[in-house]
Backbone and ligand atoms as CSV (ligand in chain L), in Angstrom:
chain,resi,resn,atom,element,x,y,z
A,1,MET,N,N,0.906,-1.186,0.063
A,1,MET,CA,C,-0.026,0.127,-0.085
A,1,MET,C,C,0.928,1.316,-0.115
A,2,THR,N,N,0.661,2.098,-0.712
A,2,THR,CA,C,1.363,3.480,-0.942
A,2,THR,C,C,1.028,4.312,0.133
A,3,PHE,N,N,1.753,5.419,0.344
A,3,PHE,CA,C,1.529,6.513,1.317
A,3,PHE,C,C,0.236,7.010,1.187
A,4,TRP,N,N,-0.227,7.142,0.052
A,4,TRP,CA,C,-1.476,8.062,-0.122
A,4,TRP,C,C,-2.540,7.161,0.111
A,5,GLN,N,N,-2.582,5.870,-0.481
A,5,GLN,CA,C,-3.683,4.926,-0.209
A,5,GLN,C,C,-3.777,4.846,1.523
A,6,LYS,N,N,-2.618,4.771,2.227
A,6,LYS,CA,C,-2.697,4.737,3.646
A,6,LYS,C,C,-3.442,5.911,4.129
A,7,ILE,N,N,-3.072,7.068,3.690
A,7,ILE,CA,C,-4.021,8.395,4.025
A,7,ILE,C,C,-5.389,8.432,3.702
A,8,LYS,N,N,-5.567,7.796,2.440
A,8,LYS,CA,C,-7.107,7.853,2.075
A,8,LYS,C,C,-7.785,6.898,2.989
A,9,MET,N,N,-7.298,5.469,3.150
A,9,MET,CA,C,-7.779,4.389,4.226
A,9,MET,C,C,-8.102,5.229,5.484
A,10,GLY,N,N,-7.167,6.004,6.123
A,10,GLY,CA,C,-7.281,6.696,7.332
A,10,GLY,C,C,-8.189,7.622,7.257
A,11,LEU,N,N,-8.330,8.227,6.354
A,11,LEU,CA,C,-9.298,9.409,6.398
A,11,LEU,C,C,-10.790,8.713,6.300
A,12,ALA,N,N,-10.971,7.841,5.460
A,12,ALA,CA,C,-12.394,6.986,5.190
A,12,ALA,C,C,-12.839,6.412,6.526
A,13,ARG,N,N,-11.705,5.919,7.300
A,13,ARG,CA,C,-11.901,5.466,8.601
A,13,ARG,C,C,-12.462,6.409,9.536
A,14,PHE,N,N,-11.786,7.631,9.660
A,14,PHE,CA,C,-12.075,8.439,10.432
A,14,PHE,C,C,-13.299,9.267,10.116
A,15,MET,N,N,-14.029,9.310,8.907
A,15,MET,CA,C,-15.276,9.987,8.502
A,15,MET,C,C,-16.342,8.840,8.679
A,16,GLU,N,N,-15.985,7.543,8.676
A,16,GLU,CA,C,-17.024,6.685,9.079
A,16,GLU,C,C,-18.131,7.160,10.117
A,17,GLY,N,N,-19.226,6.918,9.782
A,17,GLY,CA,C,-20.450,7.334,10.784
A,17,GLY,C,C,-20.646,8.761,10.960
A,18,ARG,N,N,-19.764,9.954,10.507
A,18,ARG,CA,C,-19.905,11.171,10.439
A,18,ARG,C,C,-20.714,11.710,9.529
A,19,HIS,N,N,-21.264,12.828,9.502
A,19,HIS,CA,C,-22.205,13.198,8.596
A,19,HIS,C,C,-21.776,13.783,7.260
A,20,GLY,N,N,-20.311,14.280,7.123
A,20,GLY,CA,C,-19.782,14.773,6.006
A,20,GLY,C,C,-20.413,16.068,5.402
A,21,ALA,N,N,-20.119,16.338,4.060
A,21,ALA,CA,C,-20.767,17.432,3.547
A,21,ALA,C,C,-21.976,17.372,3.082
A,22,ASP,N,N,-22.783,18.416,3.085
A,22,ASP,CA,C,-24.282,18.435,2.538
A,22,ASP,C,C,-24.388,19.988,1.987
A,23,ASN,N,N,-25.673,20.249,1.628
A,23,ASN,CA,C,-25.966,21.528,0.894
A,23,ASN,C,C,-25.821,22.571,1.971
A,24,LEU,N,N,-26.179,22.640,3.176
A,24,LEU,CA,C,-25.971,23.439,4.320
A,24,LEU,C,C,-24.614,23.989,4.620
A,25,GLY,N,N,-23.580,22.733,4.527
A,25,GLY,CA,C,-22.263,22.648,4.836
A,25,GLY,C,C,-21.579,23.465,3.730
A,26,MET,N,N,-21.954,23.246,2.428
A,26,MET,CA,C,-21.404,24.133,1.393
A,26,MET,C,C,-21.796,25.487,1.431
A,27,PHE,N,N,-22.805,25.739,1.780
A,27,PHE,CA,C,-23.393,27.219,2.103
A,27,PHE,C,C,-22.550,27.872,3.129
A,28,THR,N,N,-22.422,27.343,4.468
A,28,THR,CA,C,-21.762,27.919,5.399
A,28,THR,C,C,-20.117,28.036,5.300
A,29,LEU,N,N,-19.634,27.056,4.288
A,29,LEU,CA,C,-18.244,27.139,3.878
A,29,LEU,C,C,-17.886,28.209,2.984
A,30,ILE,N,N,-18.862,28.268,2.004
A,30,ILE,CA,C,-18.706,29.515,1.062
A,30,ILE,C,C,-18.853,30.661,1.423
A,31,SER,N,N,-19.973,30.881,2.390
A,31,SER,CA,C,-20.185,32.340,2.962
A,31,SER,C,C,-19.053,32.447,3.933
A,32,GLY,N,N,-18.492,31.606,4.691
A,32,GLY,CA,C,-17.148,31.950,5.514
A,32,GLY,C,C,-16.114,32.349,4.495
A,33,LEU,N,N,-15.865,31.561,3.522
A,33,LEU,CA,C,-14.880,32.068,2.508
A,33,LEU,C,C,-15.077,33.623,2.055
A,34,VAL,N,N,-16.273,33.692,1.705
A,34,VAL,CA,C,-16.531,35.213,1.250
A,34,VAL,C,C,-16.319,36.176,2.281
A,35,ILE,N,N,-16.910,35.738,3.424
A,35,ILE,CA,C,-16.781,36.969,4.565
A,35,ILE,C,C,-15.309,36.949,5.042
A,36,SER,N,N,-14.619,35.829,4.860
A,36,SER,CA,C,-13.198,36.034,5.498
A,36,SER,C,C,-12.461,36.910,4.401
A,37,LEU,N,N,-12.742,36.634,3.001
A,37,LEU,CA,C,-12.069,37.573,1.972
A,37,LEU,C,C,-12.465,38.940,2.241
A,38,LEU,N,N,-13.590,39.244,2.468
A,38,LEU,CA,C,-14.449,40.535,2.696
A,38,LEU,C,C,-13.398,41.318,3.796
A,39,SER,N,N,-13.352,40.342,4.856
A,39,SER,CA,C,-12.695,41.283,6.128
A,39,SER,C,C,-11.351,41.525,5.875
A,40,SER,N,N,-10.520,40.455,4.861
A,40,SER,CA,C,-9.257,40.717,4.555
A,40,SER,C,C,-8.965,42.000,3.533
A,41,PHE,N,N,-10.106,42.315,3.124
A,41,PHE,CA,C,-10.206,43.582,2.246
A,41,PHE,C,C,-10.447,44.868,2.884
A,42,THR,N,N,-11.391,44.653,3.752
A,42,THR,CA,C,-12.166,45.865,4.651
A,42,THR,C,C,-11.027,45.957,5.836
A,43,GLY,N,N,-10.480,44.961,6.535
A,43,GLY,CA,C,-9.845,45.125,7.720
A,43,GLY,C,C,-10.922,45.259,8.910
A,44,ILE,N,N,-12.173,44.766,8.749
A,44,ILE,CA,C,-13.140,44.862,9.718
A,44,ILE,C,C,-12.821,43.618,10.772
A,45,PRO,N,N,-12.348,43.614,11.960
A,45,PRO,CA,C,-12.241,42.259,12.801
A,45,PRO,C,C,-13.481,41.425,13.001
A,46,LEU,N,N,-14.634,42.089,12.958
A,46,LEU,CA,C,-15.973,41.491,13.316
A,46,LEU,C,C,-16.109,40.398,12.096
A,47,LEU,N,N,-15.773,41.015,10.925
A,47,LEU,CA,C,-16.063,39.984,9.626
A,47,LEU,C,C,-15.051,38.701,9.704
A,48,SER,N,N,-13.993,39.172,10.174
A,48,SER,CA,C,-12.863,37.977,10.364
A,48,SER,C,C,-13.412,36.750,11.390
A,49,PHE,N,N,-14.174,37.375,12.408
A,49,PHE,CA,C,-14.628,36.347,13.628
A,49,PHE,C,C,-15.627,35.945,12.850
A,50,ILE,N,N,-16.798,36.307,12.262
A,50,ILE,CA,C,-17.996,35.613,11.669
A,50,ILE,C,C,-17.514,34.706,10.724
A,51,GLY,N,N,-16.511,34.789,9.703
A,51,GLY,CA,C,-15.712,34.008,8.769
A,51,GLY,C,C,-15.353,32.774,9.571
A,52,LEU,N,N,-14.573,33.009,10.681
A,52,LEU,CA,C,-14.013,31.817,11.459
A,52,LEU,C,C,-15.153,30.966,12.145
A,53,ALA,N,N,-16.075,31.885,12.706
A,53,ALA,CA,C,-17.367,31.035,13.265
A,53,ALA,C,C,-17.969,30.081,12.297
A,54,LEU,N,N,-18.125,30.513,11.056
A,54,LEU,CA,C,-18.750,29.693,10.053
A,54,LEU,C,C,-17.991,28.817,9.473
A,55,TYR,N,N,-16.566,28.676,9.660
A,55,TYR,CA,C,-15.668,27.559,9.265
A,55,TYR,C,C,-15.907,26.507,10.420
A,56,VAL,N,N,-15.992,26.983,11.776
A,56,VAL,CA,C,-16.111,26.048,12.963
A,56,VAL,C,C,-17.499,25.227,12.808
A,57,VAL,N,N,-18.562,25.982,12.468
A,57,VAL,CA,C,-19.892,25.598,12.243
A,57,VAL,C,C,-19.847,24.501,11.167
A,58,THR,N,N,-19.186,24.660,10.060
A,58,THR,CA,C,-19.019,23.887,8.862
A,58,THR,C,C,-18.171,22.544,9.534
A,59,LEU,N,N,-17.141,22.747,10.263
A,59,LEU,CA,C,-16.231,21.475,10.526
A,59,LEU,C,C,-16.948,20.767,11.579
A,60,PHE,N,N,-17.738,21.134,12.596
A,60,PHE,CA,C,-18.772,20.714,13.589
A,60,PHE,C,C,-19.783,19.858,12.925
A,61,ARG,N,N,-20.269,20.366,11.704
A,61,ARG,CA,C,-21.443,19.770,11.149
A,61,ARG,C,C,-20.786,18.529,10.349
A,62,MET,N,N,-19.724,18.748,9.839
A,62,MET,CA,C,-19.122,17.717,8.958
A,62,MET,C,C,-18.663,16.449,9.686
A,63,LEU,N,N,-18.304,16.710,10.821
A,63,LEU,CA,C,-17.688,15.760,11.732
A,63,LEU,C,C,-18.627,15.102,12.791
A,64,SER,N,N,-19.818,15.746,12.775
A,64,SER,CA,C,-20.774,15.436,13.577
A,64,SER,C,C,-21.178,13.971,13.561
A,65,ARG,N,N,-21.443,13.335,14.482
A,65,ARG,CA,C,-22.015,11.858,14.537
A,65,ARG,C,C,-23.576,11.670,14.765
A,66,ASN,N,N,-24.261,12.882,15.080
A,66,ASN,CA,C,-25.732,12.956,15.182
A,66,ASN,C,C,-26.168,13.326,13.824
A,67,GLN,N,N,-26.286,12.224,12.846
A,67,GLN,CA,C,-26.828,12.265,11.637
A,67,GLN,C,C,-28.198,12.919,11.609
A,68,GLU,N,N,-28.991,12.330,12.447
A,68,GLU,CA,C,-30.366,12.613,12.438
A,68,GLU,C,C,-30.656,14.320,12.485
A,69,LYS,N,N,-29.963,14.921,13.573
A,69,LYS,CA,C,-30.250,16.291,13.727
A,69,LYS,C,C,-29.494,16.959,12.501
A,70,ARG,N,N,-28.369,16.683,12.048
A,70,ARG,CA,C,-27.717,17.290,10.685
A,70,ARG,C,C,-28.703,17.283,9.642
A,71,PHE,N,N,-29.273,16.019,9.350
A,71,PHE,CA,C,-30.282,15.804,8.221
A,71,PHE,C,C,-31.598,16.748,8.298
A,72,ALA,N,N,-31.867,16.878,9.725
A,72,ALA,CA,C,-32.998,17.767,9.910
A,72,ALA,C,C,-32.619,19.153,9.424
A,73,GLU,N,N,-31.449,19.784,9.918
A,73,GLU,CA,C,-30.838,20.977,9.765
A,73,GLU,C,C,-30.795,21.321,8.153
A,74,ASN,N,N,-30.259,20.149,7.408
A,74,ASN,CA,C,-30.064,20.575,6.097
A,74,ASN,C,C,-31.448,20.339,5.289
A,75,ARG,N,N,-32.360,19.789,5.760
A,75,ARG,CA,C,-33.811,19.739,5.118
A,75,ARG,C,C,-34.479,20.952,5.387
A,76,LYS,N,N,-34.048,21.672,6.427
A,76,LYS,CA,C,-34.657,22.949,6.705
A,76,LYS,C,C,-34.199,23.927,5.903
A,77,TYR,N,N,-32.812,23.919,5.673
A,77,TYR,CA,C,-32.135,24.803,4.965
A,77,TYR,C,C,-32.821,24.834,3.413
A,78,ILE,N,N,-32.858,23.539,2.987
A,78,ILE,CA,C,-33.412,23.308,1.558
A,78,ILE,C,C,-34.945,23.784,1.368
A,79,GLU,N,N,-35.485,23.757,2.623
A,79,GLU,CA,C,-37.000,24.117,2.463
A,79,GLU,C,C,-36.962,25.665,2.371
A,80,LEU,N,N,-35.973,26.363,3.063
A,80,LEU,CA,C,-35.961,28.000,3.442
A,80,LEU,C,C,-35.341,28.345,1.956
A,81,THR,N,N,-34.485,27.832,1.313
A,81,THR,CA,C,-34.063,28.319,-0.039
A,81,THR,C,C,-34.624,27.787,-1.210
A,82,SER,N,N,-35.473,27.096,-1.305
A,82,SER,CA,C,-36.132,26.316,-2.334
A,82,SER,C,C,-37.152,27.403,-3.039
A,83,GLY,N,N,-37.883,28.196,-2.199
A,83,GLY,CA,C,-38.683,29.214,-2.786
A,83,GLY,C,C,-37.856,30.271,-3.394
A,84,TRP,N,N,-36.771,30.611,-2.843
A,84,TRP,CA,C,-35.854,31.745,-3.360
A,84,TRP,C,C,-35.322,31.267,-4.689
A,85,LYS,N,N,-34.922,29.925,-4.705
A,85,LYS,CA,C,-34.286,29.328,-6.009
A,85,LYS,C,C,-35.491,29.283,-7.054
A,86,LYS,N,N,-36.611,28.804,-6.839
A,86,LYS,CA,C,-37.641,28.697,-7.840
A,86,LYS,C,C,-37.807,30.171,-8.569
A,87,LYS,N,N,-37.970,31.197,-7.598
A,87,LYS,CA,C,-38.111,32.754,-7.891
A,87,LYS,C,C,-37.175,33.011,-8.824
A,88,SER,N,N,-35.855,32.802,-8.515
A,88,SER,CA,C,-34.729,33.336,-9.426
A,88,SER,C,C,-34.553,32.500,-10.577
A,89,SER,N,N,-34.950,31.240,-10.733
A,89,SER,CA,C,-34.927,30.431,-12.013
A,89,SER,C,C,-36.080,30.949,-12.731
A,90,GLN,N,N,-37.208,31.158,-12.220
A,90,GLN,CA,C,-38.357,31.924,-12.956
A,90,GLN,C,C,-38.024,33.195,-13.686
A,91,PHE,N,N,-37.118,34.002,-12.739
A,91,PHE,CA,C,-36.890,35.296,-13.485
A,91,PHE,C,C,-35.862,35.199,-14.544
A,92,VAL,N,N,-35.114,34.247,-14.391
A,92,VAL,CA,C,-33.964,34.112,-15.621
A,92,VAL,C,C,-34.856,33.512,-16.935
A,93,LYS,N,N,-35.669,32.670,-16.655
A,93,LYS,CA,C,-36.661,32.071,-17.773
A,93,LYS,C,C,-37.337,33.375,-18.253
A,94,ARG,N,N,-37.991,34.265,-17.507
A,94,ARG,CA,C,-38.890,35.562,-17.848
A,94,ARG,C,C,-37.869,36.343,-18.784
A,95,MET,N,N,-36.622,36.676,-18.313
A,95,MET,CA,C,-35.677,37.457,-19.034
A,95,MET,C,C,-35.323,36.687,-20.408
A,96,LYS,N,N,-35.283,35.597,-20.334
A,96,LYS,CA,C,-34.823,34.900,-21.721
A,96,LYS,C,C,-35.923,35.064,-22.776
A,97,ASN,N,N,-36.980,34.881,-22.269
A,97,ASN,CA,C,-38.279,34.860,-23.170
A,97,ASN,C,C,-38.865,36.416,-23.335
A,98,ARG,N,N,-38.644,37.315,-22.699
A,98,ARG,CA,C,-39.359,38.602,-22.745
A,98,ARG,C,C,-39.387,39.104,-24.235
A,99,LYS,N,N,-38.821,38.710,-25.106
A,99,LYS,CA,C,-39.066,39.265,-26.594
A,99,LYS,C,C,-40.321,38.553,-27.201
A,100,ASP,N,N,-40.535,37.417,-26.722
A,100,ASP,CA,C,-41.484,36.635,-27.352
A,100,ASP,C,C,-42.859,36.587,-26.480
A,101,TYR,N,N,-42.768,36.673,-25.238
A,101,TYR,CA,C,-43.826,36.934,-24.163
A,101,TYR,C,C,-43.976,38.023,-23.381
A,102,LYS,N,N,-45.400,38.468,-23.166
A,102,LYS,CA,C,-45.536,39.469,-22.239
A,102,LYS,C,C,-45.877,38.740,-20.964
A,103,TYR,N,N,-44.970,39.112,-19.591
A,103,TYR,CA,C,-45.592,38.427,-18.440
A,103,TYR,C,C,-46.405,39.685,-17.568
A,104,PHE,N,N,-47.484,39.202,-17.060
A,104,PHE,CA,C,-48.179,39.988,-16.149
A,104,PHE,C,C,-48.978,38.891,-15.084
A,105,LYS,N,N,-49.397,39.722,-14.123
A,105,LYS,CA,C,-49.984,38.979,-12.878
A,105,LYS,C,C,-51.511,39.256,-12.973
A,106,CYS,N,N,-52.276,38.232,-12.573
A,106,CYS,CA,C,-53.514,38.123,-12.437
A,106,CYS,C,C,-53.926,39.389,-11.397
A,107,PRO,N,N,-54.809,40.131,-11.674
A,107,PRO,CA,C,-55.238,41.202,-10.704
A,107,PRO,C,C,-55.985,40.665,-9.249
A,108,ASN,N,N,-56.431,39.382,-9.663
A,108,ASN,CA,C,-57.289,38.794,-8.427
A,108,ASN,C,C,-56.262,37.954,-7.587
A,109,CYS,N,N,-55.523,37.129,-8.008
A,109,CYS,CA,C,-54.650,36.205,-7.195
A,109,CYS,C,C,-53.246,36.540,-7.364
A,110,LYS,N,N,-52.769,37.392,-8.252
A,110,LYS,CA,C,-51.346,37.691,-8.498
A,110,LYS,C,C,-50.351,36.497,-8.970
A,111,VAL,N,N,-50.941,35.409,-9.359
A,111,VAL,CA,C,-50.266,34.553,-10.166
A,111,VAL,C,C,-49.668,35.089,-11.252
A,112,LEU,N,N,-48.396,34.701,-11.947
A,112,LEU,CA,C,-47.966,35.132,-13.084
A,112,LEU,C,C,-48.287,34.363,-14.133
A,113,LEU,N,N,-48.856,35.138,-15.076
A,113,LEU,CA,C,-49.120,34.625,-16.390
A,113,LEU,C,C,-48.431,35.290,-17.458
A,114,ARG,N,N,-48.550,34.663,-18.742
A,114,ARG,CA,C,-47.929,35.181,-19.959
A,114,ARG,C,C,-48.794,35.026,-21.231
A,115,LEU,N,N,-48.603,36.008,-22.162
A,115,LEU,CA,C,-49.173,36.036,-23.406
A,115,LEU,C,C,-48.213,36.309,-24.497
A,116,LYS,N,N,-48.413,35.371,-25.578
A,116,LYS,CA,C,-47.390,35.845,-26.791
A,116,LYS,C,C,-47.534,37.247,-27.374
A,117,ARG,N,N,-46.312,37.825,-27.514
A,117,ARG,CA,C,-46.210,39.371,-27.810
A,117,ARG,C,C,-46.988,39.222,-29.208
A,118,GLY,N,N,-47.519,40.462,-29.506
A,118,GLY,CA,C,-48.166,40.741,-30.849
A,118,GLY,C,C,-49.561,40.189,-31.167
A,119,CYS,N,N,-50.239,39.433,-30.135
A,119,CYS,CA,C,-51.479,38.954,-30.552
A,119,CYS,C,C,-52.578,39.893,-30.062
A,120,GLY,N,N,-52.594,41.185,-29.864
A,120,GLY,CA,C,-53.427,42.143,-29.466
A,120,GLY,C,C,-54.101,41.905,-28.190
A,121,GLU,N,N,-55.186,42.459,-28.049
A,121,GLU,CA,C,-56.000,42.426,-26.733
A,121,GLU,C,C,-56.863,41.158,-26.649
A,122,LYS,N,N,-56.591,40.496,-25.481
A,122,LYS,CA,C,-57.533,39.309,-25.274
A,122,LYS,C,C,-58.008,39.312,-23.952
A,123,GLU,N,N,-58.894,38.517,-24.128
A,123,GLU,CA,C,-59.898,38.180,-22.607
A,123,GLU,C,C,-58.934,37.057,-22.125
A,124,ILE,N,N,-58.397,37.248,-20.851
A,124,ILE,CA,C,-57.749,36.043,-20.150
A,124,ILE,C,C,-58.712,35.618,-19.160
A,125,THR,N,N,-58.478,34.164,-19.013
A,125,THR,CA,C,-59.163,33.611,-17.888
A,125,THR,C,C,-57.931,33.057,-17.082
A,126,CYS,N,N,-57.865,33.558,-15.620
A,126,CYS,CA,C,-56.690,33.031,-14.969
A,126,CYS,C,C,-56.687,31.267,-14.846
A,127,VAL,N,N,-55.589,30.701,-14.645
A,127,VAL,CA,C,-55.532,29.469,-14.746
A,127,VAL,C,C,-55.712,29.084,-13.351
A,128,ARG,N,N,-55.437,29.840,-12.317
A,128,ARG,CA,C,-55.540,29.490,-10.744
A,128,ARG,C,C,-56.959,29.881,-10.430
A,129,CYS,N,N,-57.546,31.111,-10.524
A,129,CYS,CA,C,-58.826,31.408,-9.890
A,129,CYS,C,C,-59.945,31.625,-10.901
A,130,GLN,N,N,-59.768,31.673,-12.208
A,130,GLN,CA,C,-60.775,31.500,-13.140
A,130,GLN,C,C,-61.254,32.937,-13.405
A,131,HIS,N,N,-60.782,33.941,-12.901
A,131,HIS,CA,C,-61.241,35.486,-12.854
A,131,HIS,C,C,-60.910,35.759,-14.396
A,132,LYS,N,N,-61.718,36.593,-15.140
A,132,LYS,CA,C,-61.628,36.982,-16.393
A,132,LYS,C,C,-61.337,38.412,-16.290
A,133,PHE,N,N,-60.188,38.782,-17.268
A,133,PHE,CA,C,-59.887,40.211,-17.507
A,133,PHE,C,C,-59.269,40.196,-18.833
A,134,LYS,N,N,-59.338,41.616,-19.294
A,134,LYS,CA,C,-58.444,41.922,-20.640
A,134,LYS,C,C,-57.083,42.148,-20.645
A,135,GLN,N,N,-56.197,41.814,-21.190
A,135,GLN,CA,C,-54.890,42.095,-21.347
A,135,GLN,C,C,-54.422,42.256,-22.747
A,136,LYS,N,N,-53.472,43.514,-22.988
A,136,LYS,CA,C,-52.847,43.779,-24.222
A,136,LYS,C,C,-51.536,42.957,-24.372
A,137,ALA,N,N,-51.168,42.448,-25.307
A,137,ALA,CA,C,-49.806,41.872,-25.476
A,137,ALA,C,C,-49.001,42.287,-26.834
L,1,ZN,ZN,ZN,-56.000,34.481,-10.704
């Protein structure tokens, strides 16, 4: 066995039963890195402390043996960010298609709807609340 294989085996044995990396872990690691970089540019000591605290949290979660609690934390993080991720991907899609479609909200329930541009004024029936209104595109 080579030296690197021994290191790899030792690390695998060390990480056995531990939580390891997940979405929340990546988030705390990257935000810790960004905040540390910011602190080195601005020289604000509080930022360097926050960056260090995020590294400690990341390490603690990766090495934790309490899998159940770490999975619950990660699930909560995914739940909290999924709404924001969906909104931002919808925004990107809207920006891509803005030449072909006009986007607008239903005046009744505020759901986002679209009409092909150049089709003139049409009577719209909302897909969610069945409210009828006129819209130009
Ligand atoms: Zn509606």
